[in-house]
VONUBA-634285 format. One record per residue: x, y, z of N, C-alpha, C in turn. Coordinates in steps of 0.05 Angstrom, whole numbers, plus 5000, padded with zeros to 4 digits. Example, Ala and Ser with C-alpha at 12.3 -4.5 7.8 and 13.67 -1.06 7.14 Angstrom:
BEGIN
526448865156524649105156526449345156/525749555142527349795143525850015157/
END
This chain:
BEGIN
239714371464239814351491241114261506/244914251477247314401504247714661506/245414821486246415161495245215161519/242615081527240715171553243715071573/244614801573246814601599248714881599/249315011577251515231572251215501589/248015561581248315741587247515741626/244515461635246115451665247315481690/249315271662252515261677254215491685/254315751666255416031683252516061673/250416121685248216261706249716271735/249516021743251015811759254315871763/256015941757256816131759257416451764/256616571742256316901760255116901774/253316621800252916791818255016691835/256216501836259816401839261116561849/262616821826263416891834262517221850/258917271853258517521853260217481884/259017111897258617091928261417191930/264117081917266117101921266617431924/266117541905267117771897265717931930/262717871947262117931963263617841986/265517682003266317552021269317802012/270517892003272718021992272218271997/269918311991268218581974270418781997/270518902015271819072032275219172001/276318972007278419012003278218981960/276319001960275719061924275219201916/273619371934272019651937275019781941/276219851949279119981964281419871935/280819551923281819611895281919721874/278319821882276919881856278120111856/278320351876278720531882281720611873/282920511883285320591881286320481848/284820321831286020261798283820611788/282120601799280720761787282321141790/283221181814285221361823287021371812/288421171799290221131787289921231749/287921171746287221171718284921521717/285321581739283621871735286822111742/288421841757291422081751293122111713/291521801696292021911671290222191652/288222081652286022251644286522541657/287922651676289122901690291923031672/292622741662295622891654296822911622/294222921598293923011586292923321580/289523261590288923611597292223791610/293223811634296123881646298323851622/298523721617300023721604299823991572/299223981562296824111542296524311554/296524361561296624781573298724811587/300324691600303424771606304924881582/305124591568306424681534305224931524/302425011528301825181523302725491534/302925511564302825741573306925781560/308325581562311525561544311025691521/309725401499308825771482309125971484/307326141501305926351512308826621526/309726351522313126501541312726541570/310526451583310026471616310626281638/314026381640314726131654314626081684/313526401698312926391724310726171715/308826201714306726001715306425801696/308325731682308525551676309525351691/312425441710313325231723311925011743/310025211764307625141773305924831753/305824801734304324641722306324401714/309024581709311124361716311024231736/312424291756311624051778309823861784/306423911770304123911762302623591753/304523661733306423501692307823211720/309623381730312023141747310323001769/307423091790306322901799304722701785/304122891777302022671758303422461742/305222411729307422351726308422081740/308522091764309321941785307221791792/304421841800301921751810301421591804/301921481777301321141763302320951787/304821051781306320841799306620741817/305520951840305220751876300920641863/300720801848297220741845297820351842/298820291817299720211795301619851826/303820071843304119801856302019781891/300819951892298719871913296119601903/295919721861294519531854295519291854/298019181850299118961856298518901877/299318921911299718751918296018831937/293218891931291718971943289218721918/291618631888290318411878291018111874/293518061888294517961897291817801934/292318011947292317931968288217701974/287117941948284517961941282917671931/285417451913285417321894286917171917/287717171933287616961954286516861979/285417111987283417112008281116961977/280617111956278017001947278316651944/279216521931280816211927280516111951/282616101983281716051997278116002001/277316122011275116122015273216002002/273916011963271815871948273215501959/275615541948275815271973275315101990/274915292016273915172030270715122029/269015242011266515252000265814961994/267414971972266114711957267514541970/270714551976270014251986267914122002/268214432011265314252046263614152043/262814322018260114171999261413901989/263113781978263413591980263713221999/263213502013263813252045262213172055/259813422052257413402061255813192029/256613262010254513081988256312751998/257612902001258812522019259412351993/259312041981260611901963259411901948/256512081931256612151916257812301891/258712551915260912691898261712591877/264312371893265812121871264412091849/261711971864260611811842260111931808/259612241817259512391798262212541778/263512571799265812691790269112491799/270212541779273512381783274812501787/275912291821278512431830278712621825/280112511800281312761800280612891771/278913081765276513201762276013441795/275613361797273913481818277313711844/279413491832282313591845283313831833/281613811797283813951784280314281785/278614191795277114471808276714591830/278614391837279514541869281214741879/283014731848285114781840286315091828/285314801805285615041778283215211766/281615121779278515301783278715451802/278115341826279315591841281115801843/282915741812284715991827283516151822/282916071794281216191780280216381775/277416131792275416421807276716671815/277716511842278416771853279516951860/282316981822281317301803279517321801/278017321799276117571790274417761802/274017791839273817961853275018271821/278718151831280018341828280918381793/279418211783278318291756276918491747/273818461780272018641767273018801774/273919001789275519241807277119331784/278619211773281219331758279419421725/277019161716275619251702275019381706/273119521728272719881726273820071723/276820171713278320231727278820261687/277219961666280419911646278120021629/275019941638273920161618272420451637/273720621643273420871659275620971641/278720841625279620951623279321031595/278320851579277520921555274521171543/272621131567270121271565271221631588/273821631592273921821608275322021586/276721721577278921921545276022001528/273921891514271621801499270822241503/269722211537268822421541270822721552/273522721548275622841552275822931524/275122821500275822901472273823101457/271123041480268923181481269423421491/271423521513271023731519273523911507/275323791494276723901478275523991448/274523871439272023951416270923771416/267823861408266123491410267123431378/266823501350267523381318270723101334/272223201355274122971362272822761373/270222821385268922561402267122511374/266222621362263322491332265822321325/268422391314270822301289271421991308/272022041330271921801351269921461352/267721621360265221511362263121421333/265321461311263621411287264721091277/268021051298269520851298268220681311/267020771341267620521354266020231363/263620231341261420081336262919811324/266419791312267419661302269619461329/269719711336271619651375268619481392/266519571396264919401410263819121392/265019161362264718821353266718621355/268818791358271018461365271118481387/270418671410270418481451267618291455/266118341428263618301431264117921413/265417941393266017551375269017661390/272017621406271917491426270817351460/269417411465268417511478266917161472/264817141465262416851454265516711457/266716801425267816551416272216411440/272516621467274016591481272516381501/270116371508268916231519268315911514/268015951490266815711478269315421476/272715511474274115501479275115411499/275015631521276215491550274215251558/271515471546270415061569270914791557/271514791532272014481524274314541528/276914781542279814571551279614521579/277714651591278414611619277014281627/275014341607273314031609275713791614/277513821584279113591568280813631589/282013971603283313771630282913661659/280713771660279813471672280313251678/279413181654278512821648280812781637/283712851633286612871637288112821674/287512951679287212951709285812721711/284312721719282112391726283812131716/284512181686285911971677288211781695/290212141702292412061714292411991752/290412101756290912031780289311821792/288411691778286811281763289411101756/292811281746294711121746296311061764/296511341775297611441803295911161815/293711221829291710951849292210601847/293610641819295010321818298410401792/298310471818301910401792303710221803/303610031831304309851824303309611808/300309631812299009471781300909591757/300609701740301609721716304209681719/306209671732309509651747309509351743/308409111752306608981757306408831726/305108901716303508831678305808951667/307309121674307509091648306709381621/305109401638303309561608303809851617/305910001632307510331643306510451611/306910311577307410561559304510521557/303210321566298710421550297810441562/299410561590297510681614298710991607/299611041591301211281586300411431569/300111131541296611311519295011381524/293611121544290411271560290811541575/293211541581291511801598292412081585/293811941576295012321540293112251526/290412051513289612091494287212301496/286412451521285812681513288012921505/289812881503291813151501291313261468/291113151444290913171421288313391423/286513361439284313471439284513731458/286213721473286413971493288714161472/290013961464291714121447290014421411/288814221414287114321389285414571402/284414491422281614721446284515021452/286314761449289915121461290315351446/290115271415292415321388289215441375/287015341394284015451388284115761399/284515731427282615951440286216171430/289516141422290416221421290416321390/289516171371288016391338286716551353/284316521376281716721383283616971386/285416901400286617201423288417261395/290517311370292417271367289917541349/288117311329285717461311284217681312/284717741352283817881361284518141362/287618081371290218261368291218461348/290118321336291618311301288518541283/285818521299285318641281283418821300/285318831329286019061351287619311327/289619271331291619341313291619481286/289819371270288619531250285419671248/285319701283282419871281284520091289/284120041323284720331330287320471324/288520381307290720641292288820811264/287820761260285220801231284320981254/283320851273280921201291282321381307/285921241318287921531322289821801294/288221541271289421781254286621861244/285521781259282422211243283122211263/281522221293281922321312284122551299/287222581295289822711301288022831277/288222791253286622901226284722971230/282622961247280623281248281023551265/282723381287285423561313285523831291/287223601268289123781255287123961244/285323881225283624121220283224321238/282924231261282124501280283424781281/286124541289288524771298288425011263/287624771243288925061235286425261228/283325171231281625331237282125561254/284325521271284325711299282625641317/281225301313279225351336280725111361/283424921368284324951374287324961366/288225011402291825091409293724941397/295524921395298324771406296024381431/296424561453297524411472293324311470/293324331466289524171443291023991436/291724071424292323741397293323621404/296523801432298523431436295423281451/294423351473291723381485290023171481/289523201455286123081435289122831428/291522831419292522521425293722291432/294222451472293722331483290822171496/289522321495286122171496285622141474/286722091461285421821431287921631435/289021721454291021321463288221201473/288321351509285621221525283021121506/282521461489278721361481279420901477/281220931446283120681450284520441453/283420371481286320391508284220071502/282619911482281519681486283619371496/285419381476288719291500287819181529/287019411538286519371574283119191579/282019291558279119181568279918821559/280418841526282018541535283718391543/285518441567285718181581284218231598/283718491608281318451641278618201627/278118261591276018201596275617801589/278317751578280317471576280317491613/281317551625281217401664278417321663/276617491660273517371667273317261665/273117191629271017031623273316691626/275816741629277216471653275916411675/276016631680273316561714271016581715/270116601688266916621687265816211679/267816191668269215881652270215661675/270715821686271915571720268915571744/268115771733267015861761264315621753/263315551734261115411716262115271722/263615111725265714911730265014721767/266014901771266114841806261915031813/261615051795258315091800256014871798/257714651783256814351769257114171800/259814271809260514021849257414151860/257714451860255114611886252314531876/252314351856248614411855249114171862/250413951860249713721881248513711904/245413671909244113771931245713561956/246913761976248513572012245813462020/247313212037245213002050244113322073/241113262095240113362087238913272132/240113352150239513292165237613372188/235413242195232613242210234213352246/231313412252231813502284231113152297/230812942297230612712310233312622332/233312582352234812422368234112202362/235612062365235411672376235011692391/231411582396231211452429233111182434/232011102452233210812468231610512453/234010442447234210102432235609922432/235809832423238609532418239009642388/239109842370239609792344238609672327/236209562339234809462297234209582282/235309472265235609592231233709452210/232709802186229909612192231109782150/230709572132230109842109227809712093/226809922082223209722070223909922044/223309712020222009791995225409981986/226609912006229510061984230710071955/230710251933231810301930234210381914/235510311902238810431905238710471875/239010741854240910781820244210751823/245110691802247710801804248410831783/249911161767250111151744247810991730/245811051726242510871712243210741715/244110461732243710301741241510201772/240210091767239210011784240209721811/242109861820243509641837242009531856/239509651872238309591885235209591872/233509371885229909471872229009281904/227709581900225109541930226809271948/228309231956230109121994228809212014/226608992012227008962046228208772072/229508792092231608642099230908732129/231108592153230908732180232608602200/235308732211237308572231237508702237/235608512262234708522287237508612314/237708812333237708772356239608772365/243308722356244808652377245208372364/245008322329246508112328247008272298/248908042285250507992265250307822237/249908052221248308022203250307992183/251407822164253107792130251407862102/252108042089251308042063254007942046/252207672024254007692013252607681983/254607721966252707881934255907791915/255707731889257207741863257608021878/260308211860261208491868259208581844/257008521834255008601835252008691838/252208541862250208541874248308711890/249508921896247909241905249709151934/253109021943252309011981253709271983/255409421965255909631974254709841966/253109781959251410151957248710001988/248109722002246009732027248709802046/251609722046252309772060252710112075/252210272037252010722049249810732053/247710592052245110572055244210512094/245110322097245010282122246610452138/248310582133249310872153247911092141/245911142119245311402102248811622102/250811422085253011442075250511622050/250411422034247311712009244411532025/242911622004239611592006239411321989/236711311996235911221979235011261949/234911231934231711311915229511251928/229511141925227111041948226110801969/224210841990225010652001226510952039/224310712053227010882072229210802095/230910842098232710592126231510712153/231110522171230210592203233010532213/233510602250235810582257232810592283/232910382308230810332323227310492315/227010462303224010532289223510942281/226010912272227111292263228711212232/226511362226228811472187232011572204/232711412188235711602185235411842166/234411942170233612232149233212322163/231312292189230012472213233112462240/235812402232236512452252236912612250/239212762269241713042274243612922256/244613062247248312982243249712852269/249412922281251412822313249712652317/247412552325246212262327246012092305/246912152286247311952261250411902259/252411992261254711992265255611812288/255012022313254911682340253711582344/251811392329251211212339251810982309/252811052291253210922261255810902267/257610682269261310802255260410462230/264210602224263710422195266910352200/267310152188269810042168269810002143/272109932130271909872108273309812090/274109642069276909622069278609702057/279209872046281310112036280510302060/281610332090280310572102282110772110/281611002095283111392098284711322121/287611302127289311412146287011742162/286611852166286512082164286612172207/288212412208287212472228291612582239/292412402234294712462221297312432227/295812302254298512072278296111802273/296711612286296611262287294411372312/294511492329291711552353289711782346/290311852326288212082313287212002300/288211742279287511642256285111432269/284611272291282811102310282311272329/282011602340280311732347278211942329/280211902301277612032294274111962284/272712232291270812212306268612492316/265712522323265012682318265112792355/265912612358267412702396269112542403/270412742416274312592432273512432448/275212152443274711932457276411952474/275711782505276011792526277911712537/280211782563282111742557282411392557/283811232546284810882538282610812529/280910932521279910872484280710652454/282510972460284510832439285610572435/287810602456288010402466286610052469/286010092485282509972479281009852452/279910092439279909942407282309822403/283909952403286809782381287209422394/286809422419287109182431284909092414/282909042414280208952401280008892380/281509062348282608932331284908942327/287208822352288608712335290108872314/290008982338292109282322294909402333/294809312378295809402389298509332395/298909112393302009002392303909122371/302609172335305509192313303609552314/302209672327301810052328304510022354/305509842379307909982394310109802391/311509602360312809622347313509992339/311210162329313210232308314510502317/316210742311317410932310317211072339/315011142335312511352361311011182372/309710932373307310842372306111042362/302911182380301511172383301511522378/304011622374303911812357305811852330/306611532334307311602293305311792275/306111832260304011972239303711762219/301211772211301211502194302011662166/302611812165304511732121307011592132/308011602161311711532156311011142167/307511112183308210792180308710722167/311010482155309910272152308410112157/306410212130304009892139302509812127/302509522128301409342109298209432092/297009222082294409362082291909212097/293108932112291908922138293009142163/293909102155294809362191292909522186/293909702164290209922145288309912160/286609602152285309502156284409482184/286809432199286309352235286609682237/287409832243286210132252283910172235/282710142213280110402217277809992226/278109892236276909762254276509732285/280109942291280210002317278110312317/278810392284276510632290273410602299/272410432285270210352308268710242326/271110122333271809932352271510262391/272410392375272710682387271110852392/267410922385264810902389264110742398/264210702432263310632451259910622450/259910822440256010952437254310882415/255710742398254910692363253310382371/250110422350247910142363248209992334/250410132317250309892292253909912288/254909782273256209832265256609572237/257209712206257909752184260109632173/261109412170263309242171264009232124/264809482113263309342080267209222067/266808862069269208772076271908862084/271908932102273209072116275808922134/275008652120276708352151278908232116/277508402089277908232073281708282070/283608452073286408302076288008282113/285608052126287607962146287007692146/289207652168289207352156287607252179/287706942164284806732181284106812211/287706712232286806722254285607102261/288007342259287107592264283607582266/282207482226279407552223278007392246/279207102258277206952277276907192302/278807292309279507452338277507612341/278007812307276808042322273907992314/272507812296268807642289269107622319/271307442339269307452368270407672384/271207922383271208172393267308282388/266208212356264408302354262008072359/262207902371260407612375259007682412/261307722422262707542444260907732463/260507672484258807852510261208112519/263907942509266608082525267208432516/265108282483265708522467264008682467/263308962435262809172447259709022435/256509062461254408832442253009162437/253509122401252109242383250109092360/248509212345249009122318251209132294/251208952283254108882259253008902230/252709012217252608812187254908932157/256008712162257608602152257308582119/258408612104258908492071261008402066/259708162058262107892063263407832035/265407722033267107702012267807302017/268607282042269506972043266806772062/268006522053265506392061266306522090/268606442100269906332146266606642146/267306962151266107172156263507112152/262407072129258406882119259106712151/259906482153259906252172258906362206/261206532211260706592235257906842242/256306882217254507032230250807052234/250807152246248107032263246906872236/246607172215244607152191246407152178/244707012143245707242123245107302103/244407512088242307512083244307552038/242407472028243507302002243307551972/244707661961242207821939244607861917/241907821899242707761868241608001855/242708031850240408381820239608501833/240408621869238908731874237108731879/236908531896234608341904235008171930/233308101952233807961964233307641958/235407391955234907111948234307021955/236307061988234406882008236307042028/234207052063235506992092236006772102/238106682107238506432124241906492140/240406202148244406112169246606052150/248906092144250406062133250605562112/250405582137250005342134246505222111/245505292121243205242113242805332069/243505602074244205722059246105642043/248605402055249705192042248704961998/246104982021244504792002243304951988/242005161977241605321938244505271932/242905301914245005321876245405531885/248405651879248305731860249506061879/249205891906250406221927253206081927/254405871935256805851945258806081921/257306081896258906261867258606591880/257406671914257406961912260307091920/262606711927264106841943267106901939/268607121945271007101933271106781931/272506561949274206361955270906171962/269106061933266905861941268105641932/271105571922271105301932271705281960/272705451980271205472010270605312031/266105422018264005392025264405122037/263505102064262404842076259404902075/257804682091254704732097256504772130/257804682140258504702163256404972172/256105062202255805402207257705542211/260505472226261605602234264805432207/266905512202269805392196271205492223/273005232244275605472255277005502238/279405652239281505732237283505532241/284805462213287405312224288505322257/290305142252291305192280294605202267/296205272301299305122277299904922276/301404802245303104652246303104552260/304104292277307004212298309104062281/311904122288312203892278312303602257/310303482266310103232261308103222217/308203382235303803562205306003692188/308903792183309403992162312203972152/311603892135311603662112315803862109/316103542109319303572124320703502140/318803532157319103502192321503702204/321603642231322303842250323604032242/325403972213328304152217326104432194/324404402179322404562160321604752192/321905002202320305272207319405432194/316005452192314905502184314405802198/313606112171314306242187312006402184/310106522221307706762202307806932195/305307032176304907242163306207452182/306007792168305208042192304408062184/302607942176298507992183297407922194/298707992233297207962250297907522259/299707472240301807262263300407072247/298807072226297006842213298606492213/298006312228300506012242300005832206/301805862197302905632187300705392174/299505392136298305162143300305012114/299204682125300704492110299804462077/301804442074303404382042301704092020/299403972019300803781984302803721971/302703451978305903441953306203571924/305003671902304103841888303504151904/305104191916305204531932301704521925/298704511943297004491946296604611965/294904841976294104882001291704672015/293304612035290404332046289604372086/287704472071285304562100286304342116/285704542129287304282165284304252187/285304072200283104132214282604072252/282404252257283004382295281204262307/283104272325281404192347280404472368/279004432385278204592413280904772415/283005132413284205042418283705482429/286705612429286605862430284106042414/285005932389283405942372280205782342/279405592367275805552366274705782353/272805732340270805872345269306062365/268806242369266806352393263806342394/263406242417260706212423259706412399/257806252395255206522386253406532404/251606762384249706952401247906552409/245306672419242906412414240906612384/240706352370238706392357236106312354/234006342351231306232347230705842360/233705702336233605602337233805442370/236505612386236805542408237305632434/235605892428235205952445233605882471/234806012498233105952529229906032519/228705772524225605992531224305932489/226305762474225105682447224505942429/223105972412223206272389221806442397/222906432429222006912426222307112411/224907032402225607222391226307092365/224807092346225707062317226507302313/228607312285229907332264227307552245/227707762236224707752224227107862200/225107732172226407752149225107752124/226607832107223607932087223307692065/220907792044219707572037220307412031/220107112041222606802029224506742040/225306852066226606702092227406462079/229206432076230906032077229106022045/230005992032228206102008229006171984/228906111958230406241941228206451917/228706591934227106941914225206851880/
END
């Protein structure tokens, strides 16, 4: 099984090497011609040199002078061809490497989150950077290998032209050279596969540690993390030493076989000279051709480079083997943004995280999805906007399966905001306006205001033109930029918030929720992955996930009466039966511990008002009356919609009850 997998992987790598070679085909062809021309000059030199020696020994100096000039030209030609070879080799490798990286990176983006689930980030970086560079050298190595093989073959042919017995003598020992090359190729391929796999594992561990460097520093576990990162190092060292032993053994065997072949050829040439069949110049030429014919060192070098490239190409082929998302030809018809999931199953890492799930999110409503960390809430968020496809079942938006939509239609009508948004786009304005179409004038600032981000953005040195890499942003501010990016898509019918308010204070979260729920905000369907009770309380409906299935659907107030519901939140002790939990109001001097002389500061993240603290340092919930931070008016639901229950919420089996 392992051998079959290795052959399959290397087969895909061979196709990738062929594709890269075709991409830089013109330069590869010129490089090959240059290398062959240099080899041709090297093959002509012994014959010309031998003939010149014969002319000089015959005291034909007049004719010999012209041959001496030709010898000088043939001696200079390899230097010129070597210079061209070096230039073309570098440019060919650069072009092939750039093409490979673009192709593989584009495929990773087309595959989506499944690519980072299949390959660790550090391993992906190693493949895209190091392995792609190895494969990029393959076209140049192939072109040079033609010349490297042409030299021994030309040397054998030249020996046959000088005297057939010389070629026979050399070919008698040629099988030994062939066996050496075959053994080297097999052993070095096995070493390199293991070496590159361990190298990717080590890189993945390093990236994980760098991502959590503050946690490691706070926990004081630097030494332990270093040991964990370097755990593959002994195996890496073992495979590296094994590779060196393979190369050393091959070099030693070559050093033993090649001189013996040369001695045999020279001995036969000496006998033929004594018999009068060869001249002194012929013997000189035969000695040079014997060296060229036994030039296994150049072949081993090129073969080693090709083995490296082929093995690295196999690792890139594993990425390209992941199927990308396929898009359909349909556009989204007019509709209110109703989202429907029918019989949806999702499998992650061999585990079923969603099992035959049915859910309908009516257009224009906000539905919160709650559940423990392993309940499948994030998988549901991925499937709702087709960041991934379900393993079974169908996801529809306004009656159209998401997989039937064009890429433009899908990304134009569905917006996302995440718990840890990637601030792409270069500048603050660029990251807010990131999307399939450039935002209209004023859209970026309006979206920032809706996400409560405009105030802190205007305090930055270059405001909206501040580079994201240099902007001193907190976690909550980064989340607000991610929310602004979602709000900057006015044409979207569905917005998916995957725990996108987890780092916000209560007041900022309330304001953003107000933007989503009130008529003044963007009228769209909203699916919210919630880990806070306040977020669930403000939603029109709550879908409770447990073990990959819908446990119950209803209002937050109703679900609070069910056993186990409150345990699905990160703040279960704060769960209450009320339909909405208003955010705390600002503490007044009268209820501030210590009287009016103890001022409390708002947090940096959105100006969260201070809260009252009990005598034992325990945070006490405050009661707030109507004010600027009161809960927003809720959308009409079935119970209180004008005209009665004409628009009921559609829910899966067992609505409002335990499944």
